[in-house]
C-alpha positions in Angstrom: 0.0 0.0 0.0 1.6 3.2 -1.2 -1.1 5.8 -0.9 -0.6 8.2 2.0 -4.2 9.4 2.1 -7.4 8.7 0.1 -10.8 10.2 0.4 -13.8 8.6 -1.5 -17.5 8.0 -0.8 -17.2 9.7 2.6 -14.4 7.4 3.6 -10.9 8.6 4.5 -8.0 6.1 4.6 -4.9 7.4 6.5 -1.8 5.3 6.0 0.4 5.7 9.0 3.0 3.3 7.4 3.7 5.9 4.6 3.3 9.1 6.7 2.5 9.8 10.3 1.9 13.4 11.4 3.1 14.0 14.9 3.1 17.8 15.0 1.0 20.7 13.6 3.3 21.6 10.7 3.5 18.1 9.4 -0.3 17.9 9.6 -0.9 21.2 7.8 1.8 20.5 5.2 0.4 17.0 4.5 -1.1 15.9 1.2 -4.1 14.6 3.2 -4.9 18.0 4.7 -4.9 19.6 1.3 -7.3 16.9 0.0 -9.7 17.5 2.9 -9.7 21.2 2.2 -10.3 20.7 -1.5 -13.1 18.2 -0.8 -14.7 20.5 1.8 -14.7 23.5 -0.6 -16.7 21.4 -3.1 -19.2 20.5 -0.4 -19.4 24.2 0.6 -20.1 25.2 -3.0 -23.0 22.9 -3.1 -24.5 23.1 0.4 -23.6 26.6 1.7 -23.4 29.0 -1.2 -23.5 32.2 0.9 -20.3 31.4 2.7 -18.6 30.0 -0.5 -19.5 33.1 -2.5 -18.2 35.4 0.3 -14.7 33.9 0.0 -14.4 32.8 -3.6 -14.8 36.4 -4.9 -11.3 37.1 -3.7 -9.6 34.3 -5.6 -9.2 33.2 -9.2 -10.6 29.7 -8.6 -11.1 26.9 -6.0 -7.5 25.8 -6.2 -6.2 29.3 -5.2 -8.9 29.5 -2.5 -7.7 26.1 -1.1 -4.0 26.8 -1.2 -4.4 30.3 0.4 -6.6 28.8 3.1 -4.0 26.2 4.0 -1.3 28.9 4.3 -3.6 31.0 6.6 -4.2 28.0 8.8 -0.4 27.4 9.1 0.1 31.0 10.2 -2.8 30.8 12.7 -1.0 28.0 14.6 2.1 30.3 15.2 1.0 33.9 14.7 -1.7 36.3 16.0 -4.0 38.2 13.7 -1.9 41.3 13.5 1.2 39.4 12.4 -0.8 37.6 9.7 -2.0 40.9 8.3 1.6 42.0 7.8 2.6 38.8 5.9 0.0 39.3 3.1 -2.9 41.7 2.8 -4.9 39.0 0.9 -5.0 37.0 4.2 -6.9 39.9 5.7 -10.0 38.9 3.7 -10.5 36.0 6.1 -10.7 38.4 9.1 -13.1 41.0 7.6 -16.0 39.0 9.2 -14.6 37.0 12.1 -18.0 35.4 13.0 -18.3 34.1 9.4 -14.7 32.8 9.5 -15.4 31.0 12.8 -18.5 29.5 11.3 -16.4 28.4 8.3 -13.9 26.7 10.7 -16.7 24.9 12.5 -18.2 23.7 9.3 -14.8 22.3 8.2 -14.3 20.6 11.5 -17.9 19.1 11.4 -17.3 17.9 7.8 -14.1 16.2 8.8 -15.7 14.4 11.8 -18.6 13.3 9.6 -16.2 11.3 7.4 -15.4 7.7 8.3 -11.7 8.1 9.2 -9.7 4.9 9.2 -6.0 4.7 10.0 -4.0 1.7 8.8 -0.5 0.2 9.4 0.8 -2.5 7.1 3.4 -4.9 8.2 5.4 -7.1 5.9 5.7 -9.6 8.7 3.4 -10.6 11.5 3.0 -7.9 14.2 3.5 -8.6 17.9 1.8 -7.2 20.9 4.2 -4.2 21.1 3.4 -3.1 17.6 -0.3 -3.2 18.4 0.2 -1.2 21.5 2.2 1.4 19.6 -0.5 1.6 16.9 -3.2 2.3 19.6 -0.9 5.0 21.1 -0.3 6.5 17.6 -4.1 6.7 17.1 -4.5 8.4 20.4 -1.8 10.9 19.8 -3.1 11.7 16.3 -6.5 12.4 17.8 -4.9 14.8 20.3 -3.1 16.5 17.5 -6.2 17.1 15.4 -8.0 18.5 18.5 -5.1 20.8 19.5 -4.7 22.1 15.9 -8.4 22.9 15.5 -8.6 24.6 18.9 -5.4 26.6 18.3 -6.7 27.9 14.9 -10.1 28.8 16.1 -8.9 30.4 19.4 -6.4 32.6 17.5 -9.3 33.9 15.3 -11.6 34.4 18.3 -8.8 36.2 20.3 -9.6 34.2 23.5 -9.7 30.6 24.7 -12.7 28.3 24.9 -14.1 27.8 28.3 -15.7 24.4 27.6 -13.7 21.6 25.9 -15.4 18.5 24.5 -13.0 15.6 24.1 -14.5 14.2 20.9 -13.0 11.6 18.6 -11.4 13.9 16.0 -8.6 11.8 14.6 -9.2 8.3 13.2 -12.4 6.8 14.6 -11.1 3.3 13.6 -7.8 1.7 12.8 -6.5 -1.5 11.2 -3.2 -3.3 11.4 -2.5 -5.3 8.2 -0.2 -8.2 7.6 1.0 -9.8 4.4 0.4 -13.5 5.1 0.9 -16.5 2.7 -2.1 -18.8 2.3 -2.8 -21.9 0.3 -4.0 -20.0 -2.7 -5.4 -22.0 -5.7 -4.1 -20.9 -9.0 -7.4 -19.4 -10.1 -7.1 -16.9 -7.2 -3.5 -15.8 -7.6 -4.8 -12.3 -8.3 -6.1 -12.2 -4.7 -2.9 -13.2 -3.0 -1.3 -9.8 -2.5 -4.2 -8.3 -0.5 -3.3 -7.8 3.1 -5.0 -9.5 6.0 -6.5 -7.5 8.9 -4.9 -8.7 12.1 -6.2 -6.1 14.6 -9.2 -3.8 14.6 -9.3 -0.7 16.9 -12.3 1.6 17.1 -13.8 4.1 19.5 -17.5 3.4 20.2 -20.0 4.5 19.5 -18.9 4.2 15.9 -21.6 5.8 13.7 -21.7 5.1 10.0 -23.9 6.3 7.2 -24.7 4.2 4.1 -26.5 4.7 0.8 -29.1 2.1 1.5 -31.0 1.1 4.7 -32.7 -2.2 3.6 -31.9 -5.3 1.7 -34.0 -6.8 -1.1 -34.1 -10.1 -3.1 -32.3 -13.4 -2.5 -28.8 -14.5 -3.7 -28.8 -16.8 -6.7 -26.3 -19.4 -7.8 -24.1 -18.4 -10.8 -23.1 -20.8 -13.5 -19.5 -19.6 -13.7 -16.9 -18.6 -11.2 -17.2 -14.8 -10.9 -13.8 -14.3 -9.2 -11.6 -16.6 -11.2 -8.5 -14.7 -12.5 -9.6 -11.4 -10.8 -6.7 -9.1 -9.9 -7.2 -7.0 -6.8 -5.1 -3.9 -6.2 -3.7 -4.2 -2.7 -3.9 -0.4 -2.3 -7.7 -0.7 -2.4 -8.6 -4.0 -0.9 -8.5 -5.7 2.5 -9.2 -9.2 3.8 -11.2 -9.8 7.0 -10.4 -13.4 8.0 -13.5 -14.6 9.8 -14.9 -17.6 11.5 -18.5 -17.9 10.2 -19.6 -20.7 12.4 -16.9 -23.4 12.1 -15.9 -22.2 8.6 -12.8 -20.2 7.8 -13.8 -17.3 5.5 -11.8 -14.7 3.7 -13.9 -11.6 3.2 -12.4 -9.2 0.6 -13.9 -5.8 0.7 -13.1 -2.6 -1.3 -11.9 0.3 0.8 -14.9 2.4 -0.2 -17.0 -0.1 1.9 -14.7 0.0 4.9 -17.7 0.6 7.3 -19.1 -2.8 6.4 -15.7 -4.3 6.9 -15.5 -2.7 10.4 -19.0 -4.1 11.1 -17.6 -7.6 10.7 -15.5 -7.1 13.8 -18.5 -6.9 16.0 -20.3 -9.7 14.3 -17.9 -12.5 13.5 -14.8 -13.9 15.2 -11.6 -12.4 13.7 -9.4 -15.4 12.9 -5.8 -15.6 14.3 -2.9 -15.8 11.9 -2.2 -19.4 12.9 -5.7 -20.3 11.6 -5.0 -19.3 8.0 -1.3 -19.2 7.3 -0.8 -21.8 4.6 -4.4 -22.8 4.8 -7.2 -22.8 2.2 -10.5 -21.1 3.3 -13.9 -22.8 3.2 -15.5 -19.6 1.8 -14.4 -16.5 -0.1 -16.5 -13.4 -0.5 -15.6 -10.5 -2.8 -17.6 -7.4 -1.8 -17.5 -4.2 -3.9 -15.7 -5.3 -7.1 -16.1 -2.6 -9.8 -17.1 -4.7 -12.8 -18.6 -1.9 -14.9 -22.2 -2.8 -14.2 -24.4 -0.1 -12.5 -27.1 -2.6 -11.4 -26.7 -4.8 -8.3 -25.0 -8.1 -9.0 -25.0 -10.5 -6.0 -24.6 -14.2 -6.4 -22.7 -17.3 -5.2 -20.8 -20.1 -6.9 -19.8 -23.6 -5.8 -16.1 -24.1 -6.6 -16.2 -27.8 -6.4 -12.7 -28.2 -7.8 -11.2 -26.4 -4.8 -14.1 -27.1 -2.4 -14.6 -23.4 -1.7 -18.0 -21.5 -1.6 -17.7 -18.2 -3.5 -19.7 -15.1 -2.9 -19.7 -12.0 -5.1 -21.2 -8.4 -4.9 -20.3 -5.7 -7.3 -19.4 -2.1 -6.7 -22.7 -0.1 -6.6 -24.8 2.0 -4.3 -27.4 -0.7 -3.9 -25.1 -3.0 -1.9 -24.1 -0.2 0.5 -26.0 -1.8 3.4 -24.5 -4.2 5.9 -27.2 -6.7 5.3 -25.5 -7.5 1.9 -22.3 -8.3 3.7 -23.8 -10.4 6.5 -26.5 -12.3 4.6 -24.3 -13.4 1.8 -21.8 -14.9 4.2 -24.7 -16.7 6.0 -26.0 -18.0 2.6 -22.5 -19.4 1.8 -22.3 -20.9 5.2 -25.8 -22.5 5.2 -25.3 -24.1 1.8 -22.1 -25.6 2.8 -23.5 -26.8 6.1 -26.4 -28.5 4.3 -23.9 -30.3 2.0 -22.4 -31.5 5.2 -25.8 -32.9 6.4 -26.4 -30.1 8.9 -29.6 -28.0 9.1 -29.3 -24.2 9.1 -31.7 -22.3 11.3 -32.7 -18.7 10.7 -33.6 -17.7 14.3 -32.3 -17.2 17.8 -31.1 -19.8 20.3 -30.7 -19.1 24.0 -29.5 -21.2 26.9 -31.5 -20.2 30.0 -30.9 -21.2 33.6 -33.8 -20.2 35.8 -33.6 -19.2 39.4 -35.4 -22.4 40.4 -32.5 -24.5 39.1 -34.1 -25.6 35.8 -32.3 -25.1 32.5 -33.5 -25.1 28.9 -32.1 -24.5 25.4 -34.6 -22.7 23.3 -34.7 -22.0 19.6 -37.1 -19.4 18.2 -37.1 -19.6 14.4 -38.3 -17.0 11.9 -37.4 -14.7 9.1 -36.5 -11.0 9.4 -39.0 -9.1 11.6 -40.7 -12.2 13.0 -39.6 -11.4 16.5 -36.7 -13.7 17.3 -34.3 -10.9 18.4 -37.2 -9.1 20.2 -38.0 -12.3 22.1 -34.4 -12.4 23.3 -34.7 -8.8 24.3 -37.9 -9.7 26.3 -35.9 -12.5 28.0 -33.3 -10.0 28.9 -35.8 -7.5 30.5 -37.3 -10.3 32.5 -33.9 -11.3 33.7 -34.2 -10.2 37.3 -37.6 -11.9 37.8 -36.9 -15.3 36.4 -33.4 -15.9 35.1 -30.2 -16.8 36.9 -28.1 -16.9 33.8 -28.7 -16.5 30.0 -26.3 -17.3 27.2 -27.1 -16.3 23.6 -26.0 -19.1 21.3 -27.1 -17.3 18.2 -29.1 -14.2 17.5 -29.9 -14.6 13.8 -28.4 -17.7 12.3 -27.2 -21.1 13.5 -27.3 -24.7 12.6 -28.3 -28.1 14.0 -26.2 -31.2 14.0 -27.1 -34.8 15.0 -24.3 -35.9 17.3 -22.8 -39.4 17.5 -25.0 -40.1 20.6 -28.2 -39.2 18.6 -28.8 -35.8 20.4 -29.6 -32.7 18.3 -27.4 -29.8 19.2 -27.4 -26.2 18.1 -24.4 -24.1 17.2 -24.1 -20.4 16.3 -22.5 -18.6 13.4 -21.9 -15.1 14.8 -20.6 -13.7 18.0 -22.7 -10.5 17.5 -26.1 -9.2 16.5 -27.2 -6.8 13.8 -30.4 -5.5 15.3 -32.9 -2.7 14.8 -32.3 0.0 17.4 -36.1 0.6 17.7 -36.6 -3.0 18.9 -34.1 -2.7 21.8 -35.2 -1.6 25.2 -34.0 2.0 25.5 -32.0 1.3 28.7 -30.2 -1.6 27.0 -29.6 0.4 23.8 -27.9 3.1 25.9 -25.8 0.4 27.7 -24.4 -0.7 24.3 -23.1 2.8 23.4 -19.6 1.8 24.5 -19.6 -1.3 22.3 -21.8 -0.6 19.3 -21.4 0.2 15.6 -24.5 2.3 14.7 -25.7 2.5 11.1 -28.0 5.4 9.9 -29.3 6.1 13.5 -31.5 8.9 12.2 -33.4 6.8 9.7 -36.1 4.1 9.6 -34.6 0.6 10.3 -31.6 2.1 12.1 -29.3 -0.7 13.1 -26.6 -1.4 15.7 -24.0 -4.2 15.5 -23.1 -5.4 19.0 -21.2 -8.4 20.4 -23.5 -10.7 22.3 -21.5 -13.9 22.9 -18.1 -15.4 22.5 -16.8 -17.8 19.9 -16.2 -20.4 22.6 -19.9 -20.3 23.6 -21.4 -20.4 20.1 -19.1 -23.3 19.1 -19.8 -25.5 22.2 -23.1 -27.1 21.0 -26.3 -27.1 23.1 -28.9 -29.9 23.1 -32.2 -28.5 21.8 -35.1 -28.6 24.3 -37.6 -26.3 22.6 -38.0 -25.6 18.9 -40.5 -22.7 18.4 -41.7 -20.9 15.3 -42.1 -17.1 15.7 -45.6 -16.2 14.6 -45.7 -12.4 14.4 -49.0 -11.8 12.6 -51.7 -13.8 14.5 -53.2 -12.9 17.9 -53.7 -15.8 20.3 -54.8 -16.1 23.9 -52.1 -18.7 24.4 -48.7 -17.3 23.4 -47.1 -20.8 23.3 -48.8 -23.6 21.2 -47.1 -27.0 21.1 -47.8 -29.3 18.2 -49.0 -32.9 18.8 -48.6 -33.8 15.1 -45.2 -33.7 13.5 -46.5 -33.2 9.9 -48.5 -30.1 11.0 -45.4 -28.8 12.7 -43.2 -29.3 9.6 -45.8 -27.5 7.5 -45.8 -24.4 9.7 -42.0 -24.2 9.8 -41.6 -24.8 6.1 -44.3 -22.2 5.1 -42.1 -19.6 6.8 -45.0 -17.1 7.0 -44.5 -13.7 8.6 -45.8 -10.1 8.2 -43.0 -8.0 6.9 -41.9 -5.3 9.3 -39.7 -3.0 7.2 -36.4 -4.8 7.7 -36.3 -5.7 4.0 -38.1 -4.2 0.9 -41.0 -6.7 1.4 -44.5 -5.7 2.6 -47.5 -7.5 3.9 -47.9 -11.2 4.7 -45.0 -13.0 3.0 -43.6 -16.6 3.0 -40.1 -17.9 2.6 -39.3 -21.6 2.6 -38.3 -22.7 6.1 -38.2 -19.0 7.0 -34.7 -18.9 5.5 -33.9 -17.3 2.2 -30.2 -17.7 2.8 -29.6 -21.3 1.6 -32.7 -23.4 2.1 -34.7 -21.4 -0.5 -31.9 -21.8 -3.0 -31.3 -25.5 -2.2 -34.8 -26.5 -1.3 -34.7 -30.2 -2.3 -31.7 -30.8 -0.1 -33.2 -28.7 2.7 -36.5 -30.6 2.6 -34.7 -33.9 3.3 -32.8 -32.4 6.1 -35.9 -30.8 7.7 -37.7 -34.1 7.9 -34.6 -35.9 9.2 -34.0 -33.4 11.9 -37.6 -32.9 13.0 -38.1 -36.6 13.2 -35.0 -36.9 15.4 -36.1 -34.0 17.6 -39.5 -35.5 18.0 -37.9 -38.9 18.9 -35.8 -37.2 21.5 -38.7 -35.4 23.1 -38.0 -31.9 22.0 -41.0 -29.7 22.4 -42.0 -28.3 18.9 -44.4 -25.4 18.6 -45.2 -21.8 17.9 -44.5 -18.7 19.9 -46.9 -15.8 19.1 -44.7 -12.7 19.3 -47.5 -10.4 18.0 -44.7 -8.2 16.7 -46.5 -7.0 13.6 -49.8 -6.4 15.4 -50.5 -2.7 16.2 -49.9 -1.9 19.8 -48.2 -5.2 20.6 -44.7 -4.5 19.4 -43.3 -4.4 23.0 -45.9 -6.3 25.0 -46.2 -9.2 22.6 -42.7 -10.6 23.0 -42.7 -9.9 26.7 -46.0 -11.8 27.3 -44.8 -14.7 25.1 -41.5 -14.8 27.1 -43.5 -14.9 30.4 -45.7 -17.7 29.2 -42.6 -19.6 28.0 -41.0 -19.3 31.4 -44.1 -20.6 33.0 -44.0 -23.6 30.7 -40.4 -24.3 31.5 -41.2 -24.2 35.2 -43.8 -27.0 34.9 
């Protein structure tokens, strides 16, 4: 990676390996600072014409405006206003209306902080703990430098010091350490081999990101040819997030313009250690954001049977600029591969609950987006003090079942985190997550937060299933929990996958999706049907209670009370 600084699509990449600014003069003389000024002037021209017109009349063009402004800022860090007037009378134009100039500085500072600012360090060899510590210190010092420079410039213009100082994140709000690591790369993918691996992620919560889209639409289809064979990726523009998706090693390649989605992975999936992938071949590869010349969305998967690798692909376009396209493709690849290994993927939530009376149960609540699985977990959490001694989340959105050697059916998770609607969280809990969360479009409908909810050790352990419940969000019922006494009827309800859409996707009204899982079972339905019958028969044989939980989530006025009432009835059932 040779670029010192890039700015694109509201994302700033700051390469500390090429240049690190540790004083004001280095900062103001840097290529990056000039790029920010140039970019800000273009935004000012579009969004604040009055201020732009006030200053541009004194200059030939935007370039002269920008270069003069940089020089004024340099002088403001070492001189007072009177000394600056003596240097060049043209600089006096900035002080003719001090209030306007202060507003200009504040707008520039706000523009900078609105950008996603990512620092990176690339090592040619594996980094040790000391390097990581120094990287964290470097980010902290860079943050202090930005704050000090901004304050010095503004206070010189004002002629007095601020009386209130807000210690905001003004430098990089996230950082990556990158390593060049050799892996067992098939010849078809040699063009991917120079892209660096992310070994450490540092960010300061709450990390707030803004994306072009706020919902996901459609399902991923299988492609008849390998979309990534013989691709050549520029290592200046691409990164690899090596993830454990369930028990599958996955290399997620993403373009730097979609860095916010790459950061989201760190709160959702376990970041694999170098020993897990050095010299190894991954189970899955996902290319996210490849500029293939098509303006329309292209998202599909391919089964590389020759190399035994599942391939995912999403091209560079505004339509994929939503974390759901990152997360759900990975889960689709995972689920298809698990089915090929005779395991049954479950779109839902699983929780291990130990009650205060000493009883313990492992509960799966299955349902598609908006059915109420995450909301039911939230209801369990709010009832914690009353009923629960301990609660472990095995999975919040996707997991899989496996028939063990002893005949038991156990559930496993795919993710260590959750990507949930902010509106569906209890307000007190949502605030508790501020120091851990990555928030996406918090001011819009379907605002999301990605938060860690479990550990890889917990989701990988395997828990015997006691309850298998389908989340019914659209029918009212006096009894919130209904257990089936006929296995065929149960399978029909689970396979219908009915729910009332709640705005988490582009769907509306009452919709159905096979086995409530458009991420694998829909695409590979014939294989899924065999597995569903095999696993439900085994659960029935083992005495697993199979039924429906009426969350009432899509019924007006029941959004909060429905999941809570269902949780209370479930706890009463467990206590019997």
